[in-house]
C-alpha positions in Angstrom: 103.4 87.0 154.0 105.5 89.2 156.2 108.6 87.6 154.8 107.4 88.2 151.3 106.6 91.8 152.0 109.9 92.4 153.7 111.7 90.9 150.7 109.9 93.4 148.4 110.7 96.3 150.7 114.4 95.3 150.7 114.7 95.0 147.0 113.0 98.2 146.2 114.5 100.2 149.1 118.0 99.3 147.8 117.1 100.9 144.4 115.5 103.9 146.1 118.6 104.5 148.3 120.8 104.6 145.2 118.5 107.3 143.7 117.8 109.3 146.8 120.1 112.1 145.8 118.2 112.8 142.6 115.2 114.7 144.1 114.1 116.7 147.1 112.6 115.0 150.1 109.1 116.4 149.6 108.6 115.3 146.0 108.4 111.9 144.3 111.7 110.4 143.1 112.0 108.7 139.7 114.9 107.2 137.7 114.4 106.1 134.1 117.1 104.3 132.1 116.5 103.3 128.5 118.9 101.6 126.1 117.6 100.8 122.7 115.2 102.2 120.1 111.6 103.5 120.4 111.1 102.8 124.0 108.3 104.7 125.7 107.8 105.7 129.4 104.9 107.6 131.0 104.8 108.2 134.7 102.9 110.3 137.2 103.3 110.2 141.0 102.7 112.2 144.1 104.0 112.8 147.7 107.1 110.8 148.5 106.6 108.0 146.0 109.6 106.3 144.4 110.0 104.9 140.9 112.8 103.1 139.1 112.4 102.0 135.4 115.0 100.1 133.3 114.3 99.3 129.7 116.8 97.5 127.5 115.9 96.6 123.9 113.4 98.1 121.4 109.8 99.2 121.4 109.2 98.5 125.1 106.4 100.5 126.8 105.9 101.3 130.5 103.2 103.4 132.1 103.0 104.1 135.8 100.6 106.2 137.9 101.1 106.5 141.6 98.3 108.5 143.3 98.7 109.0 147.0 101.8 109.0 149.3 104.7 106.6 149.8 104.3 104.2 146.8 107.4 102.3 145.6 107.6 100.8 142.1 110.5 99.1 140.3 110.1 98.1 136.7 112.6 96.3 134.3 112.0 95.2 130.7 114.6 93.5 128.7 113.8 92.4 125.2 111.4 93.8 122.6 107.8 94.9 122.5 107.1 94.3 126.2 104.3 96.3 127.8 103.8 97.2 131.5 101.0 99.2 133.1 101.1 99.9 136.8 98.4 101.8 138.7 98.9 102.4 142.5 96.0 104.4 143.9 96.2 104.0 147.7 99.1 104.5 150.2 102.4 102.6 150.7 101.8 100.2 147.8 104.8 98.1 146.6 105.3 96.6 143.2 108.3 95.0 141.4 107.7 93.9 137.8 110.3 92.3 135.5 109.8 91.2 131.9 112.5 89.4 130.0 111.7 88.3 126.5 109.4 89.7 123.8 105.7 90.6 123.5 104.9 90.1 127.2 102.1 92.2 128.7 101.4 92.9 132.3 98.8 95.1 134.0 98.8 95.6 137.7 96.4 97.8 139.7 96.6 98.3 143.4 93.8 100.4 145.0 93.1 101.8 148.4 90.5 100.9 150.9 87.1 102.7 150.6 86.8 106.2 151.9 86.3 106.2 155.7 87.9 102.8 156.3 90.3 102.6 159.3 93.1 100.8 157.5 95.4 102.0 154.8 96.3 100.1 151.7 99.4 97.9 151.9 99.2 95.8 148.7 102.4 94.0 147.5 103.0 92.6 144.0 105.9 90.8 142.3 105.8 89.6 138.7 108.4 88.0 136.5 107.7 87.0 133.0 110.2 85.3 130.7 109.7 84.0 127.2 107.3 85.3 124.6 103.7 86.7 124.7 102.9 86.0 128.4 99.9 88.0 129.8 99.2 89.1 133.3 96.2 91.0 134.7 96.3 91.6 138.5 93.9 93.8 140.5 94.2 94.2 144.3 91.7 96.2 146.3 91.9 96.7 150.1 94.4 96.1 152.8 97.4 93.7 153.0 96.9 91.8 149.7 100.0 90.2 148.4 100.8 88.5 145.1 103.8 86.8 143.5 103.5 85.6 139.9 106.1 84.0 137.7 105.6 82.9 134.1 108.8 81.5 132.7 108.2 80.4 129.1 105.7 81.5 126.4 102.0 82.1 125.9 101.1 81.7 129.5 98.2 83.8 131.0 97.3 84.7 134.6 94.2 86.6 135.8 94.0 87.4 139.5 91.6 89.5 141.5 92.1 90.0 145.2 89.7 92.2 147.1 89.1 92.9 150.8 88.0 96.4 151.3 88.3 95.8 154.2 86.0 92.8 154.8 87.3 91.9 158.2 91.0 92.1 159.1 92.0 89.3 156.9 95.0 89.0 154.5 94.8 87.6 151.0 97.8 86.0 149.4 98.6 84.4 146.1 101.6 82.7 144.5 101.3 81.4 141.0 104.2 79.9 139.1 103.8 78.6 135.5 106.6 77.0 133.5 106.1 75.8 129.9 103.7 76.8 127.2 100.0 77.8 127.1 99.3 77.5 130.8 96.3 79.4 132.1 95.4 80.4 135.7 92.4 82.4 136.9 91.9 83.2 140.6 89.4 85.4 142.4 89.7 85.9 146.2 87.2 88.1 148.1 86.8 88.5 151.9 89.5 87.7 154.4 92.4 85.3 155.3 92.6 83.6 151.8 95.7 81.7 150.7 96.3 80.4 147.2 99.3 78.5 145.8 99.5 77.2 142.2 102.4 75.6 140.4 102.0 74.3 136.8 105.0 72.7 135.1 104.4 71.6 131.5 102.1 72.7 128.7 98.4 73.5 128.3 97.5 73.2 132.0 94.5 75.1 133.3 93.5 76.2 136.8 90.4 78.1 138.0 90.0 79.0 141.6 87.4 81.2 143.3 87.3 81.8 147.1 84.6 84.1 148.7 84.4 83.2 152.4 86.9 83.5 155.2 90.1 81.6 156.0 90.0 79.4 152.9 93.2 77.8 151.5 93.9 76.2 148.1 97.2 74.6 146.9 97.4 73.2 143.4 100.4 71.5 141.9 100.2 70.1 138.3 103.3 68.5 136.8 102.8 67.5 133.2 100.6 68.7 130.4 96.9 69.2 129.7 95.8 69.0 133.4 92.7 70.8 134.5 91.8 72.0 138.0 88.8 73.9 139.3 87.8 74.8 142.9 85.1 77.1 144.3 84.8 77.9 148.0 82.3 80.2 149.7 81.5 78.7 153.1 82.7 80.0 156.5 86.1 78.8 157.7 86.3 76.2 155.0 89.6 74.5 154.2 90.2 72.9 150.8 93.7 71.6 150.2 94.3 69.9 146.9 97.7 68.8 145.7 97.2 67.4 142.3 100.8 66.1 142.0 100.6 64.0 145.2 97.2 62.7 144.2 98.5 61.8 140.8 101.3 59.8 142.3 98.9 57.8 144.5 96.5 57.2 141.6 99.4 56.0 139.5 100.4 53.5 142.1 96.8 52.3 142.4 96.6 51.9 138.6 99.9 49.9 138.5 98.5 47.5 141.1 95.2 47.1 139.3 97.0 46.6 136.0 99.6 44.1 137.2 97.3 41.1 136.5 96.4 42.3 133.0 99.8 43.3 131.7 99.7 40.7 129.0 96.4 42.1 127.5 97.9 45.5 126.7 97.5 46.3 123.0 100.5 47.1 120.9 99.8 50.8 120.7 99.5 51.2 124.5 103.2 50.7 125.1 103.9 53.7 123.0 101.5 55.9 125.0 103.1 54.8 128.3 106.6 55.4 126.8 105.5 59.0 125.9 104.3 59.5 129.5 107.6 58.2 130.8 109.5 60.5 128.4 107.5 63.4 129.6 108.2 62.6 133.2 111.9 62.3 132.5 111.9 65.6 130.7 110.1 67.3 133.6 112.7 65.9 136.0 115.5 67.2 133.8 113.9 70.6 133.7 113.8 70.7 137.5 117.4 69.6 137.7 118.5 72.3 135.3 116.5 75.0 137.2 118.2 73.9 140.5 121.7 73.8 139.0 123.9 76.8 140.0 124.5 79.1 137.1 127.9 79.2 135.5 127.7 82.8 134.4 125.8 86.0 135.3 125.7 89.1 133.1 123.8 92.2 134.0 123.8 95.9 134.9 124.8 97.6 138.1 123.9 101.0 139.6 126.4 102.4 142.0 126.9 105.6 144.0 130.6 105.5 143.0 131.4 108.9 141.7 131.5 112.6 142.6 129.0 113.6 145.3 127.7 110.0 145.3 126.0 110.5 142.0 124.4 107.3 140.6 126.5 105.7 137.9 125.6 102.7 135.7 127.9 99.9 134.5 128.1 96.4 133.2 128.9 93.4 135.4 130.0 89.8 134.4 130.3 87.0 137.0 132.0 83.7 136.1 131.8 80.7 138.6 134.8 78.8 139.6 133.8 75.2 140.4 130.5 73.3 140.1 129.0 74.7 143.3 129.4 78.3 142.3 130.5 79.4 145.8 133.6 81.2 144.4 133.4 83.4 141.3 135.3 86.1 139.4 133.4 89.4 139.0 134.4 91.9 136.4 132.8 95.4 136.4 133.0 98.4 134.2 131.3 101.5 135.4 130.8 104.8 133.6 131.3 107.7 136.0 129.1 110.5 134.6 130.4 113.4 136.6 134.0 112.6 135.8 133.2 111.4 132.2 135.5 108.4 132.6 135.4 104.7 133.1 136.2 102.7 136.3 136.9 99.0 136.3 137.3 96.3 139.0 138.3 92.7 139.0 137.2 90.9 142.2 136.7 87.5 143.8 133.3 86.7 145.3 132.6 84.1 148.0 129.2 82.7 149.0 129.7 80.9 152.4 126.2 79.5 152.6 124.7 79.2 149.1 121.6 77.3 150.2 120.2 80.0 152.3 116.9 81.5 150.9 118.6 84.8 150.5 122.4 84.1 150.1 124.9 86.6 151.6 128.3 86.9 150.0 131.6 88.8 150.6 134.4 89.7 148.2 137.4 91.9 147.5 139.3 93.1 144.4 141.3 95.8 142.7 141.0 98.0 139.7 141.2 101.5 138.3 139.0 104.5 139.4 141.0 107.8 139.0 144.1 105.8 139.9 144.7 102.3 141.3 142.0 101.3 143.9 141.1 98.3 145.9 137.6 97.4 147.2 136.0 95.0 149.7 132.2 94.4 149.6 129.4 92.5 151.3 126.2 91.8 149.4 123.0 89.8 149.1 121.4 88.0 146.2 117.9 89.2 146.7 116.6 86.9 144.0 118.1 85.0 141.1 118.2 88.2 139.2 118.6 91.1 141.7 121.5 91.9 144.1 122.4 94.7 146.5 125.9 95.5 148.0 127.7 97.8 150.3 131.3 98.5 149.4 134.4 100.1 150.8 136.8 101.6 148.2 139.9 103.6 149.0 138.6 106.5 147.1 137.8 109.9 148.6 134.0 110.5 149.1 131.2 108.1 149.7 128.8 108.0 152.6 130.2 110.2 155.3 133.2 110.8 153.2 134.6 107.4 154.4 134.8 105.5 151.2 131.5 103.7 151.7 129.4 103.1 148.5 126.1 101.3 147.7 125.4 99.2 144.6 122.4 97.3 143.3 121.7 95.6 140.0 119.9 93.2 137.7 121.6 90.2 136.2 120.7 87.3 133.8 122.0 83.8 134.5 123.5 81.3 132.0 
């Protein structure tokens, strides 16, 4: 949980540092970038809260309210007709929401502890939705709730309620990943010390979980289609650990043993059914292999403090891998310097020495044009598959401490 919360803080703090020069220290800071037609943004915030919104496409809608001090919110919508609603009503709440596709809808509410409670709210939330028409409803009330939810393809739906207000000193946590079509997960966690994990790969899977006691745990893995899982826990210090995928493997082995003596009695149509199951298994394996394969190309946007008085400038970044392992790549960047009203461009080589780390760190160097010939050296980190942050040295007057040091962060899509 601490690792997850630290990850969120690092992602969002990188964006906030890049926008720190846009507002005074006593007020909330917000940066909104919209490229496309008929995009809509509403936001209200108080007391040292930070907000970054990026919308690329048409008819995207984002609404954010941050009541109370020291909230951080980062929102990105790429595509058409996506909708995001974020409500943070306590203190020091963090949320990062990304929607890539069309017709996705997400509603996230994070609320404070009741009046008079000794703790302060410290909810975390991360949500990624890709594909079409995915739906997310997330409500977190109390102290130290965390949630991480990914929906990768289309027509998936997640409903999560985490409370603890503050029933004990416990910590709720939820991780829900759905890949495929028409998957549905509902989870309710009340009380303290809950932990929920759910992974559904395939189509038309369903999971329903409710935990109401203390120190309960649930883990659900469903690999395939049309699986159904349900669990309810309400006793004290209960532990229920269910891994459907492992159980399915054991059950399959048992069925194979029992069916070995009656193989000749299988009807002609049964072989086709078994072949369909085998094809589904092979397709699932191929999906996992493709997900684990390093991307050949990354295309995205970059925010950089390169420019007069470290003003934030936006640009386009394209990264092409050299070799199958993607440890070395060529990075091309074009940045529009608003203050100078001109373009800067760099061509660089990027090297990832340890690509299998959970959060890979990379280094690189290159040359280009920014009010004359310039060279740069940089060190960065791939925060996720889609977000990165960098520190750069460029032989250009200015930067942090007037020493040529600049910060950059961005969002990228992989191909």
